[in-house]
C-alpha positions in Angstrom: -19.6 -1.4 -41.4 -20.3 2.2 -42.4 -23.8 3.3 -42.8 -25.0 4.2 -46.2 -26.3 7.7 -46.3 -29.3 8.5 -48.5 -28.9 11.3 -50.9 -30.9 14.3 -49.9 -33.8 15.2 -52.1 -34.5 18.9 -52.1 -38.0 20.0 -51.2 -39.8 21.7 -54.1 -42.8 23.9 -53.2 -45.2 24.5 -56.0 -46.1 28.3 -55.9 -48.9 28.0 -58.5 -51.8 27.6 -56.0 -50.6 30.6 -54.0 -50.4 32.8 -57.0 -53.9 31.7 -58.1 -55.3 32.6 -54.6 -53.5 36.0 -54.7 -55.0 36.9 -58.0 -58.4 35.6 -57.0 -58.3 37.8 -53.9 -57.1 40.8 -55.9 -59.9 40.3 -58.4 -62.5 39.9 -55.6 -61.4 43.2 -53.8 -61.3 45.1 -57.1 -64.9 44.0 -58.0 -66.4 44.6 -54.6 -64.9 47.9 -53.8 -67.3 50.8 -53.7 -65.8 54.1 -54.8 -66.8 57.4 -53.3 -69.2 59.2 -55.6 -67.9 62.4 -57.2 -68.7 65.7 -55.6 -71.3 67.9 -57.2 -68.9 70.8 -57.6 -65.1 71.1 -57.4 -64.0 73.4 -54.6 -60.6 75.1 -54.2 -60.1 75.6 -50.5 -58.6 78.7 -48.9 -55.4 78.3 -46.8 -55.0 78.6 -43.1 -52.5 77.8 -40.3 -54.7 75.7 -38.0 -55.2 72.0 -38.2 -58.2 70.2 -36.8 -59.3 66.6 -37.7 -63.0 66.4 -38.7 -65.0 63.5 -37.3 -65.7 60.5 -39.5 -69.4 60.4 -38.9 -72.4 62.6 -38.0 -71.2 65.4 -40.3 -73.5 67.9 -42.0 -71.6 69.7 -44.9 -72.6 73.0 -46.4 -70.6 73.7 -49.6 -70.4 77.1 -51.3 -69.1 77.0 -54.9 -67.2 79.7 -56.7 -70.3 80.6 -58.7 -72.2 81.2 -55.4 -74.3 78.0 -55.4 -75.0 76.3 -52.1 -75.0 72.5 -51.5 -76.1 70.6 -48.4 -74.8 67.1 -47.8 -74.6 64.5 -45.1 -72.1 61.7 -44.5 -74.8 58.9 -44.4 -77.3 58.1 -47.2 -79.9 57.4 -44.5 -79.7 61.0 -43.3 -79.9 62.2 -46.9 -83.1 60.2 -47.4 -84.6 61.6 -44.1 -84.0 65.2 -45.0 -84.5 65.2 -48.7 -87.1 62.4 -48.8 -85.5 60.5 -51.7 -82.7 58.0 -51.7 -79.6 59.7 -53.2 -77.0 56.9 -53.2 -74.9 58.4 -56.0 -75.0 62.0 -54.6 -73.3 63.3 -51.6 -75.0 66.7 -51.6 -78.0 68.5 -53.0 -78.2 72.1 -54.3 -80.3 74.3 -52.1 -81.2 78.0 -51.8 -80.6 80.2 -48.8 -84.4 80.3 -48.3 -84.6 76.5 -48.1 -81.4 76.0 -46.1 -82.8 77.2 -42.8 -85.7 74.7 -42.9 -83.4 71.9 -44.0 -80.9 72.7 -41.1 -83.8 72.6 -38.6 -85.0 69.2 -39.9 -81.5 67.9 -39.8 -81.0 69.0 -36.2 -84.4 67.4 -35.2 -83.4 64.2 -36.9 -79.9 64.1 -35.3 -79.1 66.8 -32.6 -75.5 65.7 -32.4 -74.7 66.6 -36.0 -71.3 68.3 -36.6 -71.8 71.3 -38.9 -69.0 72.1 -41.4 -68.9 74.9 -44.0 -66.7 74.2 -47.1 -66.4 77.3 -49.2 -64.4 77.9 -52.4 -61.5 80.3 -52.2 -63.2 82.5 -54.9 -66.8 82.3 -53.5 -68.5 85.6 -53.0 -68.5 87.0 -49.5 -72.2 87.8 -49.7 -73.3 84.2 -50.1 -70.9 83.1 -47.3 -72.4 85.8 -45.0 -75.9 84.6 -45.9 -75.1 81.1 -45.0 -73.6 82.2 -41.7 -76.7 84.3 -41.0 -78.9 81.2 -41.7 -76.7 79.2 -39.3 -77.1 81.9 -36.6 -80.9 82.1 -37.1 -81.3 78.3 -36.8 -79.3 78.5 -33.5 -76.2 76.7 -34.9 -73.5 78.8 -33.4 -70.7 76.2 -33.5 -69.4 75.2 -36.9 -66.0 74.8 -38.6 -64.7 76.1 -41.9 -62.7 73.6 -44.0 -59.5 75.0 -45.3 -56.2 73.7 -46.7 -53.2 73.7 -44.3 -50.8 76.5 -45.3 -47.2 75.3 -45.6 -44.6 77.7 -44.4 
């Protein structure tokens, strides 16, 4: 007597819960993401041939705009609060004068001696202000700093 074979029933997977979870995760990440605050001033960088990766943390950034304004910023809000005395969660840098820059640099070095100093100057910034900033760096005994540039494509 031959065996009677059962007809195979195809397995049907309901994709609705997986799609729901995917959209819930997408919504969660969109709502909890913190965007980087906008910079105080737009800087057009000069070009150079060398490439050097900046560290992710412990960075002190001195920015020189094309209208010769100077901004001092730090990578951590806690360091900004230590130096400027007020919490600036929405600002990455604060406008300073060359007169105040020296004292602020000394305070920053006392607060964190391992800060990495970076100068970011606009391509059209005046040479006089850049020279003043470098003089202040030299007077505060910061002899090692890097200039941020765009990599020139040959």
